[in-house]
C-alpha positions in Angstrom: 70.7 102.3 118.8 74.3 103.2 117.7 77.2 105.4 118.5 80.1 106.9 116.6 83.6 108.1 117.3 85.9 110.0 115.0 89.3 108.6 116.0 91.7 111.2 117.4 88.9 113.9 116.9 86.0 113.2 119.1 84.6 111.6 122.2 81.9 108.9 121.6 78.7 110.4 120.3 75.3 108.7 120.4 72.4 108.8 118.0 71.2 112.1 119.5 74.0 113.9 117.7 72.4 112.9 114.4 69.2 114.5 113.0 66.6 111.7 112.6 65.1 112.0 109.1 62.6 109.1 109.6 62.4 105.8 111.5 65.4 104.3 109.7 67.5 107.3 108.6 69.8 109.7 110.4 72.2 112.4 109.2 75.1 114.2 110.8 75.8 117.7 109.3 79.6 117.9 109.4 79.5 121.8 109.5 78.3 121.5 113.1 81.1 119.2 113.9 84.2 120.4 111.9 83.0 123.2 109.6 84.6 123.2 106.2 87.4 120.9 107.2 85.2 117.8 106.8 87.7 116.2 104.4 90.3 116.1 107.1 88.1 113.6 109.0 89.4 110.3 107.5 87.9 107.6 109.7 84.7 106.9 111.5 84.1 104.2 114.1 80.5 103.1 114.3 79.2 100.6 116.9 75.9 99.1 117.9 74.9 99.8 121.5 74.2 97.0 123.9 70.7 95.7 123.9 70.0 96.7 120.3 67.7 94.3 118.6 68.7 94.7 114.9 67.4 91.7 113.0 70.1 89.4 111.6 69.1 90.2 108.0 69.4 94.0 108.6 72.5 96.3 108.7 73.2 99.8 109.8 74.8 101.3 106.7 77.0 104.4 106.7 77.2 106.8 103.8 79.1 110.1 103.2 78.3 113.1 101.1 80.5 116.0 100.2 78.8 119.4 99.4 76.8 119.0 96.2 77.6 115.3 95.6 75.5 112.2 96.1 75.8 109.9 99.1 78.5 107.2 98.8 78.4 103.9 100.7 81.3 103.5 103.2 80.4 100.3 105.1 78.1 98.8 107.6 77.7 97.1 111.0 75.5 94.1 111.8 74.6 92.1 114.8 77.3 89.6 113.7 79.8 92.5 113.2 78.7 95.1 115.8 81.5 97.6 115.2 83.7 98.8 112.4 86.3 101.5 111.7 85.5 102.8 108.3 87.7 104.9 106.0 86.0 108.1 104.8 87.0 108.7 101.2 85.0 111.9 100.6 83.8 112.4 97.0 84.8 115.5 95.2 82.4 118.4 96.1 79.8 119.1 93.4 80.2 115.6 91.8 76.5 115.5 91.2 76.6 118.5 88.9 77.2 122.2 89.2 76.8 124.0 92.5 74.2 126.8 92.4 73.9 129.0 95.4 71.3 131.7 95.6 70.8 134.3 98.3 68.0 132.3 99.9 69.7 128.9 99.5 70.9 126.9 102.5 74.7 126.6 102.5 75.8 123.2 101.2 77.6 121.0 103.7 79.2 117.6 104.0 77.0 114.9 105.7 77.3 111.4 107.2 74.2 109.3 106.8 73.2 106.2 108.7 70.3 104.0 107.7 68.8 100.6 108.6 68.9 98.5 105.4 68.5 94.9 104.2 72.0 93.3 104.5 71.5 91.5 101.1 71.0 94.9 99.3 74.4 96.2 100.4 77.8 95.7 98.8 79.8 93.0 100.4 81.4 94.2 103.6 84.3 91.9 102.9 84.8 93.6 99.5 85.7 96.9 101.2 88.3 95.1 103.4 89.6 93.3 100.3 90.0 96.6 98.5 92.2 98.0 101.4 94.3 94.8 101.4 94.8 95.0 97.6 95.9 98.6 98.0 98.4 97.7 100.7 99.7 94.8 98.7 100.1 97.0 95.6 102.0 99.6 97.7 104.4 96.9 99.2 104.9 95.3 95.7 105.7 98.7 94.1 108.2 99.4 96.9 109.9 96.0 96.4 110.0 96.4 92.6 111.6 99.9 92.8 114.2 98.7 95.3 115.1 95.6 93.3 115.2 97.6 90.1 118.0 99.9 91.5 120.2 96.8 92.1 119.5 94.6 89.2 121.5 93.8 86.1 120.4 92.4 82.8 121.4 89.0 81.4 119.7 88.7 78.1 116.0 88.9 78.7 116.4 88.2 82.5 116.9 90.6 85.4 119.6 89.5 87.8 119.5 90.7 91.4 121.8 90.0 94.3 120.9 86.9 96.4 120.4 89.0 99.6 118.1 91.5 97.9 114.9 90.5 99.8 116.7 90.6 103.1 118.1 94.1 102.4 114.7 95.3 101.1 112.8 94.0 104.1 115.2 95.6 106.6 114.9 99.0 104.8 111.1 98.5 104.6 110.8 97.8 108.3 112.9 100.8 109.2 110.8 103.1 107.0 107.6 101.7 108.5 108.9 102.4 112.0 110.0 106.0 111.2 106.7 106.8 109.4 103.7 104.8 110.6 101.5 106.7 108.0 103.6 105.2 105.2 101.6 102.0 105.1 98.2 103.6 105.3 96.2 103.1 102.1 93.9 106.0 101.0 90.6 104.7 99.8 
């Protein structure tokens, strides 16, 4: 039905890697995959396999859960959008309340859940992309503002900047992005 890849961390894995909870729900225990370093796994690529007959009004939704916290929606794939690379913004462990471990309790672990759901019941898939774009725009805007602020003068209630300020900023911005590709990555 589906496969997943953790970019730079795994080979493609199919549905058999997940524990099937019922007809429409699967869970991957991250302890079996990475142990306690689950929060270092920052992305997941999920894809529908060829020949899957997922109805157009359904989606394969992806959720993540840190130890002791509730599941959080990350994104989804549909027949119209058969693959996606989803950022994994792990919630704080224990966000659902206090963690109580007893001698006979199973150790808590992080999980990735996948479920077949009505597309109409899920948050907009475009809203998640818009959030990432807004984060990137904010980061670029802050960088420009800080750069301009270091060169500006004040004329009454106006800021005065050199005419070539945008060219100078953009050149510096490009150089930094080339040196540090992670610089433009937005954390969700």
